[in-house]
C-alpha positions in Angstrom: 6.8 15.2 87.1 5.3 11.8 87.7 1.9 13.0 86.5 3.5 14.3 83.3 5.3 11.0 82.8 2.1 9.0 83.2 0.3 11.4 80.8 3.1 11.2 78.2 3.2 7.4 78.4 -0.5 7.2 78.0 -0.4 9.4 74.9 2.4 7.3 73.5 0.3 4.1 74.0 -2.7 5.7 72.3 -0.7 6.1 69.1 0.8 2.6 69.2 -1.5 1.0 66.6 -0.3 1.1 63.0 -2.8 2.4 60.5 -3.9 0.0 57.7 -4.3 2.0 54.4 -6.1 0.6 51.4 -5.5 2.5 48.2 -8.4 1.4 45.9 -8.3 2.5 42.3 -9.9 2.1 38.9 -7.8 2.9 35.9 -8.3 2.2 32.2 -5.1 3.9 30.9 -2.8 4.1 33.9 -3.4 7.6 35.3 -5.2 6.6 38.4 -2.9 3.6 38.9 0.0 6.1 39.0 -2.0 8.3 41.5 -2.6 5.3 43.6 1.1 4.5 43.6 2.0 8.0 44.8 -0.7 7.8 47.5 0.7 4.5 48.6 4.1 6.0 48.9 2.8 8.9 51.0 1.0 6.4 53.2 4.1 4.4 53.8 6.1 7.6 54.6 3.4 8.3 57.2 4.0 4.9 58.8 1.0 3.0 57.5 0.8 -0.6 56.3 -0.4 -0.2 52.7 -2.2 -2.2 50.1 -2.8 -1.1 46.5 -5.9 -2.7 45.2 -7.9 -2.4 42.0 -11.6 -2.8 41.4 -12.7 -5.4 38.9 -13.0 -4.4 35.3 -16.5 -4.8 34.0 -16.2 -3.4 30.5 -16.9 -5.8 27.6 -13.7 -7.4 26.2 -14.7 -6.2 22.8 -14.6 -2.5 24.0 -11.2 -3.1 25.7 -9.8 -4.7 22.6 -10.7 -1.6 20.6 -8.3 0.5 22.8 -4.6 -0.6 22.7 -3.7 1.5 25.7 -6.6 0.2 27.8 -5.7 -3.4 26.8 -2.0 -2.8 27.5 -2.7 -1.3 30.9 -4.8 -4.2 32.0 -2.1 -6.6 31.0 0.5 -4.5 32.9 -1.5 -4.5 36.1 -2.8 -8.1 36.0 -0.9 -9.0 39.1 -2.4 -6.1 41.2 -4.9 -7.7 43.7 -8.6 -7.1 43.1 -10.2 -5.4 46.1 -12.5 -7.5 48.3 -14.8 -6.8 51.2 -12.2 -8.3 53.5 -9.8 -5.6 52.4 -12.3 -2.9 53.5 -12.7 -4.6 56.9 -8.9 -4.6 57.2 -8.5 -1.0 56.4 -8.6 1.9 58.9 -8.1 4.4 56.1 -9.1 4.2 52.4 -8.0 6.4 49.4 -10.1 6.0 46.3 -8.7 7.0 42.9 -10.8 6.9 39.7 -11.4 8.9 36.5 -14.5 10.9 36.0 -17.2 9.6 33.8 -19.6 12.3 32.7 -19.1 14.0 36.1 -19.7 10.9 38.0 -18.0 7.7 39.2 -16.9 5.1 36.6 -19.3 2.2 36.6 -16.5 -0.1 37.8 -16.1 1.8 41.0 -19.8 2.2 41.5 -20.3 -1.6 41.0 -17.8 -2.3 43.8 -19.4 0.2 46.2 -22.8 -1.4 45.5 -21.4 -4.7 47.0 -20.6 -3.1 50.3 -24.2 -3.1 51.7 -23.6 -6.1 53.9 -20.6 -4.5 55.6 -22.5 -1.3 56.0 -25.5 -3.2 57.6 -23.0 -4.7 60.1 -21.6 -1.3 61.0 -18.2 -2.2 59.6 -17.8 0.9 57.4 -18.3 3.3 60.4 -15.4 5.6 61.1 -13.3 4.5 58.2 -11.2 7.5 57.2 -11.5 8.1 53.5 -10.3 10.4 50.8 -10.5 10.5 47.0 -8.6 11.5 43.9 -9.6 11.7 40.2 -8.6 12.6 36.6 -10.1 13.9 33.4 -9.0 15.3 30.1 -10.4 18.7 31.0 -10.2 20.5 34.4 -13.9 21.4 34.0 -15.0 17.9 33.0 -16.4 17.0 36.4 -13.3 16.4 38.6 -14.7 18.0 41.7 -18.1 16.5 41.1 -16.7 13.0 40.8 -15.0 13.3 44.1 -18.0 14.7 45.8 -20.2 11.9 44.4 -17.8 9.4 46.0 -18.0 11.2 49.3 -21.8 11.0 49.2 -21.5 7.3 49.4 -19.0 7.6 52.2 -21.5 9.7 54.3 -23.9 6.8 54.0 -21.1 4.5 55.2 -20.7 6.6 58.3 -17.1 7.2 57.2 -15.0 10.2 58.1 -13.9 12.2 55.0 -10.4 13.5 55.1 -10.3 16.0 52.2 -6.9 17.7 51.7 -8.3 21.2 51.8 -5.6 23.8 51.4 -3.3 22.3 54.0 -0.1 22.2 52.0 1.5 24.2 49.2 1.5 21.1 47.0 -2.3 21.4 46.7 -1.9 24.7 44.9 0.9 23.3 42.6 -1.5 20.5 41.7 -4.3 22.9 40.6 -5.9 23.8 43.9 -8.6 21.2 44.4 -9.5 21.1 48.1 -11.7 18.0 47.8 -9.0 15.7 46.6 -6.1 15.6 44.2 -7.2 15.9 40.6 -5.2 16.0 37.4 -5.9 16.6 33.7 -4.3 14.4 31.0 -3.7 15.2 27.4 -4.7 13.0 24.4 -1.5 11.0 24.9 -2.3 10.3 28.6 0.4 12.6 29.9 -0.4 14.5 33.1 -0.6 18.3 32.7 -0.1 19.2 36.4 2.5 18.2 38.9 0.4 16.2 41.4 2.8 13.7 42.9 3.5 15.8 46.1 -0.2 16.6 46.5 -1.1 12.9 46.2 1.5 12.0 48.8 0.4 14.8 51.1 -3.2 13.7 50.8 -2.3 10.2 51.8 -0.2 11.4 54.8 -3.0 13.5 56.0 -5.5 10.6 55.7 -3.2 8.3 57.6 -2.6 10.9 60.3 -6.3 11.4 60.8 -6.9 7.7 60.8 -4.3 7.2 63.4 -6.0 9.7 65.7 -9.3 8.0 65.2 -8.1 4.4 65.6 -6.0 5.0 68.6 -8.3 7.5 70.2 -11.4 5.2 69.9 -9.3 2.3 71.0 -8.9 3.6 74.5 
């Protein structure tokens, strides 16, 4: 019994460190901001300390001014902190959320990733547990490809990709994307699939895996 008690206490101590989750998003009309909020909620339910962070907007103001919904969304989210490299260092787990742009990452997200070379060179991106979500106006408009493009950068980071797979019924309800939660939106910006539970599940899974990594490597 004493052996089991020692073993149990050791395993308890291994899981003592709380996971830091950064939910990093880019959104021009609010869809991915909403996905980020749901992911943050899932992360908190899993016991993580959570930050919601946006990447900097790089589009010309003249283009933004030509889209009332884009301009309004930027105004509505002006108080959301912009992600920094220090936030990446802080995070044990990271969930990215961004729309697809021609089957690829939006320039704003790519611009941010391109600033992380210094952290990468210092080994500070190694073993970050990451996952990704996306949106488009058509389910065949590059949703899976956008997530996989993001993951390609994560492999170079030395990060650990925590895709949702088919690990929960919510994935099927959301459209069945095993690489990450994805949603289609209509011309008015309304989501066509019910993805809230899938986004929460993906965050919980990411935090759970990060907890195993952080506490396991910390012994």
